Backbone bond lengths (Angstrom), bond angles and torsions (degrees), N, CA, C in turn:
res aa  C-N    CA-C-N  psi(-1)  N-CA   C-N-CA  omega(-1)  CA-C   N-CA-C  phi
1 M - - - 1.479 - - 1.525 108.79 -
2 S 1.327 116.91 128.40 1.457 120.88 -177.14 1.523 111.05 -71.63
3 E 1.319 114.51 149.33 1.456 120.44 -177.84 1.528 109.84 -83.58
4 E 1.322 115.91 138.01 1.462 119.74 179.32 1.520 110.08 -74.01
5 L 1.314 115.81 129.78 1.456 122.23 177.54 1.523 109.83 -117.48
6 P 1.309 117.19 144.33 1.471 128.89 0.41 1.538 111.63 -74.35
7 R 1.332 114.93 149.34 1.453 120.12 178.34 1.529 110.81 -71.07
8 R 1.306 114.99 154.25 1.466 120.46 168.63 1.528 108.21 -84.46
9 V 1.317 116.12 136.33 1.462 120.06 179.50 1.530 108.40 -123.14
10 P 1.332 118.13 153.82 1.473 120.00 178.77 1.520 111.20 -68.51
11 A 1.309 115.97 158.43 1.468 120.91 -178.60 1.520 111.44 -58.18
12 G 1.342 116.88 -37.35 1.456 120.21 -178.24 1.501 114.09 -64.53
13 A 1.348 117.60 -15.48 1.459 120.22 178.25 1.528 110.85 -60.74
14 G 1.332 116.42 -30.75 1.463 119.30 179.64 1.516 112.13 -60.94
15 F 1.333 116.89 -37.98 1.468 120.44 176.40 1.521 110.32 -71.37
16 D 1.320 117.04 -38.75 1.458 120.58 179.42 1.523 111.59 -62.53
17 W 1.335 117.19 -35.29 1.460 119.38 178.89 1.527 111.04 -63.89
18 M 1.323 116.78 -37.85 1.460 119.53 179.14 1.520 111.02 -66.33
19 T 1.324 117.58 -49.96 1.462 120.35 -179.60 1.528 111.07 -65.90
20 G 1.330 116.17 -38.77 1.458 119.72 178.34 1.511 111.93 -65.10
21 S 1.330 116.73 -36.67 1.463 120.38 178.57 1.526 111.14 -65.38
22 F 1.339 116.65 -38.48 1.464 119.46 175.73 1.523 110.86 -61.70
23 R 1.337 116.19 -39.88 1.461 119.04 179.49 1.526 111.27 -64.45
24 L 1.326 117.09 -40.04 1.456 120.46 176.89 1.529 110.80 -64.54
25 F 1.336 115.81 -40.62 1.466 119.88 -179.32 1.532 110.87 -63.83
26 I 1.308 116.72 -42.59 1.466 120.63 -177.55 1.530 111.49 -63.13
27 K 1.337 117.17 -26.21 1.467 120.31 179.75 1.531 112.34 -70.62
28 S 1.320 117.59 -24.34 1.471 120.76 179.83 1.522 110.76 -151.36
29 P 1.349 118.11 62.01 1.464 120.52 -173.80 1.526 113.73 -67.36
30 L 1.333 117.49 -37.34 1.461 119.32 -177.46 1.519 111.81 -67.85
31 M 1.328 116.65 -44.86 1.460 119.84 -179.68 1.520 111.47 -66.08
32 L 1.340 116.98 -44.30 1.459 119.88 179.60 1.523 111.30 -67.74
33 G 1.331 117.10 -37.89 1.455 120.01 177.16 1.518 111.65 -64.73
34 A 1.341 116.64 -41.56 1.464 120.34 178.31 1.525 110.84 -64.70
35 A 1.332 116.13 -41.41 1.465 119.77 178.19 1.526 111.08 -63.91
36 A 1.328 116.83 -39.42 1.466 120.68 177.54 1.520 110.84 -62.95
37 A 1.338 117.09 -39.53 1.464 120.95 178.54 1.529 110.56 -63.33
38 I 1.332 116.35 -42.80 1.469 120.38 178.32 1.523 110.34 -64.50
39 F 1.331 115.77 -42.40 1.463 121.47 -179.94 1.527 110.95 -60.99
40 L 1.324 116.74 -49.53 1.464 120.89 -179.37 1.523 111.23 -66.33
41 G 1.326 116.43 -39.12 1.458 120.04 177.80 1.519 111.69 -63.54
42 A 1.339 116.23 -40.56 1.463 119.87 178.64 1.526 111.04 -64.08
43 L 1.338 116.54 -41.35 1.465 119.98 177.91 1.522 111.27 -62.01
44 L 1.330 116.17 -40.35 1.466 120.32 179.23 1.518 110.99 -64.51
45 I 1.321 116.77 -44.26 1.467 120.45 -179.48 1.526 110.46 -64.11
46 L 1.318 116.52 -42.38 1.465 120.07 179.34 1.531 111.21 -61.24
47 Q 1.328 116.07 -39.58 1.466 119.89 -178.95 1.520 112.07 -65.57
48 L 1.327 117.04 -22.95 1.461 121.11 -178.51 1.523 112.48 -81.04
49 I 1.335 117.42 -10.88 1.463 120.62 179.45 1.527 108.69 -74.03
50 P 1.336 117.71 121.86 1.472 120.02 -177.31 1.526 112.09 -59.49
51 Y 1.308 115.71 138.70 1.459 125.38 174.61 1.537 113.94 66.36
52 A 1.332 116.59 -52.85 1.472 119.52 -173.20 1.519 113.58 -90.75
53 G 1.335 117.93 -7.64 1.459 120.67 -172.67 1.510 114.47 -58.12
54 A 1.320 116.69 -48.41 1.465 119.66 -177.42 1.522 110.96 -64.08
55 G 1.330 116.51 -41.31 1.453 120.15 179.41 1.519 112.13 -64.93
56 L 1.326 117.40 -43.54 1.462 120.97 178.62 1.526 111.12 -63.34
57 T 1.320 116.21 -35.42 1.466 120.12 178.30 1.522 110.76 -59.58
58 E 1.330 116.77 -46.81 1.457 120.41 -179.01 1.530 111.39 -68.06
59 L 1.338 117.36 -35.34 1.463 120.30 -179.52 1.523 111.85 -68.18
60 L 1.335 116.68 -39.18 1.464 120.79 -173.18 1.523 114.07 -91.37
61 T 1.326 117.53 -19.43 1.463 119.39 -178.00 1.534 113.07 -57.25
62 P 1.344 120.38 -44.79 1.470 118.27 178.49 1.529 113.06 -60.18
63 L 1.323 118.10 -33.63 1.464 120.86 178.59 1.531 110.39 -66.08
64 M 1.336 115.97 -40.66 1.457 119.37 179.89 1.529 111.31 -71.15
65 L 1.326 116.43 -37.78 1.466 119.46 179.11 1.525 111.12 -66.89
66 A 1.329 116.96 -34.40 1.463 119.92 177.30 1.521 110.61 -60.40
67 G 1.328 117.32 -34.98 1.462 120.67 177.18 1.514 111.90 -62.72
68 F 1.317 117.05 -40.51 1.470 120.14 176.25 1.531 110.37 -63.90
69 M 1.339 116.77 -39.36 1.460 119.14 179.05 1.524 110.13 -61.34
70 R 1.330 117.60 -42.86 1.462 121.31 178.67 1.527 110.95 -62.96
71 A 1.322 116.99 -42.15 1.471 120.46 -179.52 1.523 111.17 -66.26
72 F 1.333 116.90 -41.22 1.465 119.54 178.75 1.521 111.22 -64.85
73 R 1.315 117.84 -35.42 1.464 119.16 177.20 1.531 110.06 -65.18
74 A 1.338 116.94 -39.59 1.459 119.39 178.42 1.528 110.59 -61.18
75 I 1.332 116.65 -44.78 1.470 120.22 178.60 1.518 110.28 -63.44
76 D 1.327 116.37 -42.58 1.454 121.76 -178.44 1.526 111.49 -61.59
77 E 1.327 116.06 -29.81 1.462 120.67 -179.54 1.522 112.49 -91.06
78 G 1.330 116.07 5.60 1.459 120.10 175.23 1.508 115.49 91.79
79 A 1.323 117.60 7.80 1.464 121.54 179.78 1.521 110.22 -97.82
80 E 1.321 115.83 165.29 1.466 121.52 176.05 1.523 108.55 -93.12
81 P 1.329 118.47 124.21 1.469 119.36 -179.18 1.528 111.40 -67.55
82 E 1.320 115.37 149.23 1.454 122.14 178.36 1.519 108.65 -121.95
83 L 1.315 116.24 151.19 1.465 120.39 -176.46 1.533 113.30 -54.38
84 P 1.348 119.94 -40.20 1.472 118.25 178.56 1.528 113.75 -56.97
85 Q 1.332 116.79 -27.62 1.460 118.92 178.88 1.519 111.79 -64.43
86 F 1.313 117.14 -28.66 1.465 120.43 179.79 1.525 111.73 -72.18
87 A 1.340 116.35 -11.42 1.470 120.93 175.84 1.515 111.55 -99.90
88 A 1.342 117.01 15.86 1.471 120.82 -175.66 1.523 111.86 -57.75
89 G 1.316 117.40 -36.28 1.453 120.30 -179.20 1.511 113.55 -68.32
90 F 1.333 117.66 -25.23 1.458 121.64 177.62 1.532 111.12 -86.45
91 R 1.328 116.28 -25.16 1.458 120.68 -176.45 1.518 112.07 -86.38
92 S 1.317 117.32 -25.26 1.465 121.70 175.87 1.519 109.14 -149.08
93 H 1.326 116.42 150.59 1.472 122.54 177.84 1.530 112.40 63.69
94 A 1.330 117.23 22.62 1.471 119.01 -176.32 1.524 112.13 -62.10
95 I 1.334 117.06 -42.26 1.467 119.57 -176.28 1.531 111.50 -67.39
96 P 1.345 119.31 -51.21 1.479 116.85 179.04 1.518 113.12 -63.15
97 L 1.342 117.95 -33.44 1.463 119.60 177.78 1.529 110.43 -67.33
98 A 1.335 116.87 -41.59 1.466 119.79 177.36 1.524 110.74 -64.89
99 M 1.332 116.73 -33.45 1.468 119.82 178.08 1.517 111.19 -67.56
100 V 1.343 117.23 -34.59 1.465 119.96 173.24 1.528 109.58 -58.00
101 G 1.340 115.52 -46.42 1.460 119.74 178.51 1.510 112.03 -63.22
102 A 1.353 117.06 -38.85 1.467 120.69 -179.20 1.528 111.21 -66.71
103 I 1.334 116.50 -40.66 1.464 119.95 178.65 1.529 110.24 -65.02
104 Y 1.330 115.60 -43.63 1.472 120.06 178.06 1.525 110.40 -60.89
105 L 1.336 116.65 -43.22 1.462 120.72 178.30 1.525 110.74 -60.71
106 G 1.341 116.02 -43.74 1.457 119.41 179.11 1.522 111.98 -60.91
107 I 1.335 116.18 -40.26 1.469 119.99 178.28 1.529 110.29 -64.03
108 L 1.336 116.86 -44.37 1.466 120.04 179.48 1.526 111.37 -61.23
109 L 1.327 116.49 -42.92 1.470 119.73 179.93 1.524 110.88 -63.61
110 A 1.330 116.00 -38.26 1.468 119.41 178.04 1.531 110.98 -65.17
111 I 1.335 116.01 -40.03 1.469 120.07 178.20 1.526 109.91 -64.95
112 L 1.335 117.13 -44.35 1.468 120.62 178.83 1.524 110.99 -60.99
113 W 1.326 117.29 -40.21 1.467 121.48 179.16 1.526 110.17 -64.53
114 L 1.332 115.94 -44.99 1.460 119.51 179.31 1.526 111.23 -63.04
115 M 1.340 116.61 -44.23 1.454 119.51 -179.18 1.530 111.18 -64.10
116 K 1.336 116.41 -35.02 1.473 119.25 177.57 1.522 110.38 -64.55
117 L 1.329 116.46 -39.92 1.461 120.06 176.86 1.524 111.20 -62.02
118 L 1.343 115.66 -31.78 1.463 120.69 -178.24 1.528 112.62 -87.64
119 G 1.333 116.35 1.47 1.456 120.06 174.01 1.508 116.08 101.56
120 V 1.334 118.25 7.26 1.461 121.38 177.82 1.523 107.95 -116.30
121 D 1.329 115.97 103.06 1.471 121.56 -176.27 1.530 108.99 -101.38
122 Y 1.338 115.76 94.76 1.463 120.15 -178.05 1.531 111.56 -64.69
123 A 1.329 116.85 -36.76 1.466 120.18 -179.95 1.525 110.73 -62.73
124 A 1.337 116.34 -41.59 1.461 120.33 179.05 1.522 110.81 -66.22
125 M 1.334 117.20 -38.32 1.465 120.29 178.46 1.524 110.95 -64.59
126 L 1.334 116.38 -42.24 1.462 120.44 179.46 1.519 110.64 -64.08
127 Q 1.328 116.33 -41.94 1.462 119.90 178.99 1.523 110.47 -64.42
128 A 1.321 117.29 -40.16 1.460 120.81 178.90 1.527 110.92 -61.80
129 M 1.332 116.89 -41.72 1.464 120.36 178.80 1.526 110.81 -66.83
130 Q 1.328 117.30 -37.27 1.457 120.74 177.60 1.525 111.27 -66.65
131 E 1.319 116.10 -27.89 1.468 120.69 179.69 1.522 112.29 -88.76
132 G 1.326 116.94 5.18 1.458 120.37 172.70 1.507 116.16 103.72
133 A 1.326 117.88 8.78 1.471 119.77 178.34 1.528 109.29 -66.37
134 S 1.317 115.98 140.14 1.464 120.52 -179.93 1.522 110.29 -77.41
135 P 1.331 117.79 158.13 1.467 120.09 175.85 1.527 112.66 -56.69
136 E 1.337 115.65 -33.63 1.469 119.42 179.07 1.525 110.86 -64.60
137 Q 1.332 116.57 -40.40 1.461 120.05 179.19 1.525 111.36 -66.24
138 V 1.316 116.24 -40.58 1.466 119.81 177.85 1.526 109.99 -64.68
139 A 1.339 116.63 -42.04 1.467 120.78 179.88 1.522 111.31 -62.46
140 Q 1.335 116.79 -37.22 1.466 120.24 178.55 1.525 111.02 -61.52
141 G 1.344 115.78 -35.97 1.461 119.28 179.03 1.514 113.56 -70.52
142 L 1.333 116.32 -14.14 1.458 120.73 -179.00 1.516 112.82 -102.34
143 E 1.322 117.52 2.96 1.457 120.72 -179.53 1.526 110.73 -59.39
144 G 1.321 115.66 131.39 1.451 120.93 179.52 1.521 114.26 81.50
145 K 1.315 116.87 5.41 1.466 119.96 -177.79 1.529 112.03 -115.08
146 G 1.325 116.51 22.74 1.457 120.82 -178.11 1.516 112.86 -59.31
147 I 1.347 116.93 -41.33 1.463 120.04 -179.13 1.522 110.49 -64.61
148 M 1.344 116.29 -39.00 1.459 119.97 179.43 1.533 111.03 -65.42
149 L 1.325 116.70 -38.14 1.463 120.84 178.15 1.527 110.64 -64.39
150 L 1.327 116.43 -40.95 1.466 120.39 177.55 1.527 110.69 -65.29
151 L 1.323 116.74 -36.71 1.462 120.89 177.24 1.526 110.00 -63.31
152 G 1.336 116.20 -44.10 1.460 119.81 178.70 1.518 111.52 -60.06
153 L 1.339 115.88 -43.11 1.462 120.20 178.48 1.528 110.72 -63.73
154 A 1.339 116.59 -41.03 1.456 120.92 -179.63 1.524 111.68 -63.96
155 L 1.321 117.12 -29.08 1.464 120.64 178.75 1.527 111.58 -80.84
156 V 1.323 116.74 -32.82 1.463 120.40 -177.07 1.527 111.64 -74.70
157 I 1.333 117.35 -36.73 1.470 120.74 -175.94 1.530 112.60 -55.94
158 P 1.339 120.33 -46.56 1.471 118.61 177.56 1.529 112.85 -63.43
159 A 1.335 116.64 -33.34 1.459 119.21 178.57 1.525 110.86 -64.99
160 V 1.322 116.50 -41.96 1.467 120.82 176.92 1.527 110.11 -65.19
161 A 1.342 116.42 -42.12 1.461 120.20 179.71 1.525 111.46 -61.27
162 A 1.323 116.82 -34.80 1.459 121.16 -178.75 1.525 112.42 -70.99
163 T 1.310 117.27 -18.44 1.467 120.15 -179.09 1.528 112.98 -106.56
164 W 1.338 119.01 -9.42 1.459 121.62 -171.25 1.529 112.26 -62.90
165 Y 1.326 117.01 -45.16 1.461 120.70 179.72 1.527 112.57 -103.48
166 A 1.318 117.47 -0.75 1.464 120.84 -175.45 1.538 113.48 -60.41
167 P 1.349 120.12 -44.56 1.474 117.93 179.31 1.523 113.37 -57.80
168 A 1.340 117.33 -42.59 1.458 119.95 178.82 1.521 111.24 -66.81
169 L 1.320 118.03 -38.26 1.456 121.60 -179.98 1.521 111.56 -65.81
170 V 1.328 117.01 -37.11 1.461 120.50 177.22 1.526 110.27 -70.95
171 L 1.336 116.14 -47.33 1.462 121.04 -174.56 1.522 112.12 -69.22
172 F 1.321 117.56 -48.53 1.459 121.27 -174.82 1.528 113.27 -90.81
173 G 1.332 116.23 -31.88 1.459 119.95 -174.86 1.515 114.98 -105.28
174 N 1.353 117.60 -0.44 1.465 122.29 -178.84 1.528 112.29 55.51
175 A 1.322 116.74 30.36 1.462 120.67 178.79 1.524 110.06 -73.86
176 G 1.318 116.01 148.10 1.453 120.55 172.73 1.519 110.13 -72.19
177 P 1.341 118.18 164.24 1.472 120.76 -176.06 1.529 113.66 -56.39
178 L 1.329 117.43 -50.59 1.461 119.80 -178.65 1.520 111.46 -68.10
179 Q 1.336 116.25 -38.92 1.461 119.37 178.01 1.525 110.86 -62.87
180 A 1.343 116.18 -43.56 1.460 120.39 -179.43 1.524 111.04 -63.27
181 M 1.317 116.49 -42.41 1.457 119.80 -178.99 1.522 111.08 -69.00
182 G 1.328 116.39 -37.63 1.461 119.32 177.61 1.523 111.94 -65.00
183 L 1.340 116.54 -42.94 1.460 120.56 178.54 1.517 111.52 -66.51
184 S 1.346 116.66 -38.42 1.460 120.52 178.72 1.525 110.61 -62.87
185 L 1.325 115.85 -44.83 1.470 120.15 178.11 1.524 110.74 -63.05
186 K 1.326 116.63 -42.89 1.459 120.58 179.04 1.519 111.26 -61.80
187 A 1.347 116.13 -40.64 1.465 120.27 179.32 1.522 111.03 -62.90
188 C 1.329 116.46 -41.43 1.467 120.19 -178.82 1.520 111.54 -68.83
189 V 1.338 116.70 -39.22 1.472 120.21 178.38 1.523 110.17 -67.84
190 R 1.330 116.27 -44.70 1.465 120.83 -176.89 1.525 111.42 -66.53
191 N 1.326 116.63 -31.27 1.470 121.07 -175.44 1.525 111.73 -120.51
192 W 1.338 115.33 38.78 1.462 119.40 -175.48 1.530 111.85 -62.22
193 L 1.318 117.38 -32.28 1.459 119.51 -178.23 1.530 110.57 -69.04
194 A 1.326 117.15 -42.16 1.462 120.36 177.54 1.533 110.41 -63.25
195 L 1.327 116.58 -38.09 1.467 120.16 178.94 1.528 111.01 -69.48
196 A 1.334 116.79 -34.97 1.462 119.84 176.59 1.523 110.44 -65.47
197 V 1.341 116.55 -43.00 1.467 120.45 176.72 1.518 109.91 -62.55
198 N 1.317 116.53 -40.35 1.461 120.74 178.28 1.527 111.02 -61.51
199 G 1.335 116.29 -41.54 1.458 119.59 178.87 1.516 112.24 -62.15
200 V 1.336 116.37 -41.50 1.464 120.03 177.62 1.525 110.15 -66.34
201 A 1.330 116.88 -42.30 1.465 120.98 -179.29 1.523 111.79 -63.81
202 L 1.332 116.38 -26.74 1.462 120.64 -178.33 1.527 113.22 -84.05
203 I 1.324 118.36 -3.51 1.467 120.09 -179.17 1.532 111.89 -54.60
204 P 1.348 119.90 -45.96 1.474 118.41 176.48 1.525 112.88 -60.07
205 V 1.330 116.67 -31.60 1.471 120.43 178.03 1.527 110.07 -68.06
206 F 1.328 116.27 -41.00 1.468 119.84 177.22 1.530 110.50 -62.95
207 L 1.325 116.39 -38.93 1.467 120.00 177.34 1.529 110.35 -66.61
208 L 1.322 116.14 -37.40 1.460 120.87 177.13 1.524 110.95 -60.34
209 A 1.334 116.12 -33.80 1.460 120.43 -179.20 1.523 112.21 -63.34
210 L 1.340 117.47 -19.10 1.467 120.88 -179.77 1.524 112.59 -75.11
211 I 1.329 117.07 -15.89 1.465 119.92 177.00 1.528 108.34 -68.38
212 P 1.324 118.87 125.07 1.468 120.76 -176.31 1.524 112.62 -54.28
213 V 1.322 115.57 135.89 1.461 126.32 174.66 1.533 112.33 64.06
214 V 1.307 117.57 -69.89 1.459 121.08 -172.56 1.527 111.99 -64.80
215 G 1.321 116.88 -37.54 1.460 120.46 -174.64 1.520 112.94 -56.52
216 M 1.310 117.44 -47.69 1.460 121.10 -178.74 1.519 111.69 -66.16
217 L 1.320 117.32 -32.22 1.462 120.70 -178.00 1.525 111.49 -70.83
218 I 1.314 116.77 -17.44 1.460 121.17 174.14 1.530 110.14 -97.45
219 A 1.326 116.36 -44.92 1.458 120.95 -173.73 1.523 112.42 -64.65
220 V 1.325 117.28 -41.43 1.465 119.85 -177.30 1.528 111.76 -63.17
221 P 1.352 119.37 -51.11 1.470 117.93 177.74 1.527 113.42 -61.64
222 V 1.321 117.52 -38.05 1.465 119.27 -179.67 1.524 110.35 -64.60
223 M 1.322 117.60 -43.34 1.462 120.43 179.03 1.528 110.77 -63.20
224 L 1.329 117.03 -43.58 1.461 120.17 179.36 1.532 110.91 -68.50
225 G 1.319 115.89 -30.73 1.461 119.24 176.64 1.518 111.97 -62.61
226 T 1.330 117.39 -33.75 1.463 119.23 177.33 1.525 110.83 -66.92
227 A 1.344 116.99 -32.25 1.466 119.88 176.28 1.525 110.10 -66.33
228 Y 1.332 116.81 -41.10 1.466 120.14 177.74 1.528 110.71 -62.34
229 L 1.318 117.10 -47.51 1.464 120.62 -178.29 1.526 111.43 -67.00
230 G 1.315 117.09 -34.29 1.458 120.43 175.13 1.520 110.67 -63.96
231 Y 1.342 116.32 -42.85 1.463 119.97 176.56 1.524 110.78 -60.31
232 Q 1.338 116.03 -44.72 1.455 119.67 -179.55 1.530 111.29 -60.09
233 A 1.331 115.80 -41.14 1.467 119.65 -177.75 1.525 112.35 -69.96
234 M 1.330 116.98 -35.28 1.455 120.14 -172.95 1.519 114.84 -95.39
235 F 1.351 116.08 -26.91 1.461 118.59 -170.38 1.530 115.41 -126.91
236 A 1.326 118.56 -32.05 1.461 119.89 -170.87 1.521 111.32 -65.43
237 S 1.335 116.38 147.86 1.460 120.97 179.55 1.519 109.67 -68.34
238 R 1.318 115.92 151.88 1.469 121.69 -178.17 1.530 109.45 -112.61
239 G 1.340 113.72 146.49 1.450 118.81 175.60 1.515 113.02 86.22
């Protein structure tokens, strides 16, 4: 009898993913740190592209994350990761991975459109901040809109959950974009307690990210490592 996927995991698994990710990082800190620097640099460059930058970022992010998943699997199997492995998403499964990004982008745009109809214009707030508006001025524009902000957050969380394990599911499981996103969302709903524990366990990692330059080069791989270990626990074949 086939095993139902995604598996249910105990709440404590969320803490194990954090500690396990640190162990994977320590096995190849220079390579993972260099890959994180390239990843962050690429995101920054994409954001600088007028008009299309944000969209390209969402389209290409799943391809870049798939490369980290491939590298973490190599480390997990006792091998030394190589830079070409970080391009795994571009070398195979590029179209379905880009479609994951496109679907996620479409969902975000729909949420932004809905929130604008409800009186919360995130694009206008971002433009105001770029034009020099103070945080206090932006906050004044949001007075009385707390419920709408919570609604926006409630809509975004499932979209993020649908993409969290999708790159690994496409790369390792040959899942289609919608199938991968559906399974990722199901995994997050089924194991929400483990993910909540993981989020709490990652708080020191988030604080580490505040250290200039070096912090992000450690925090990003460790956070992505928890996604790899979560995929392994919920989806990877056993034995």
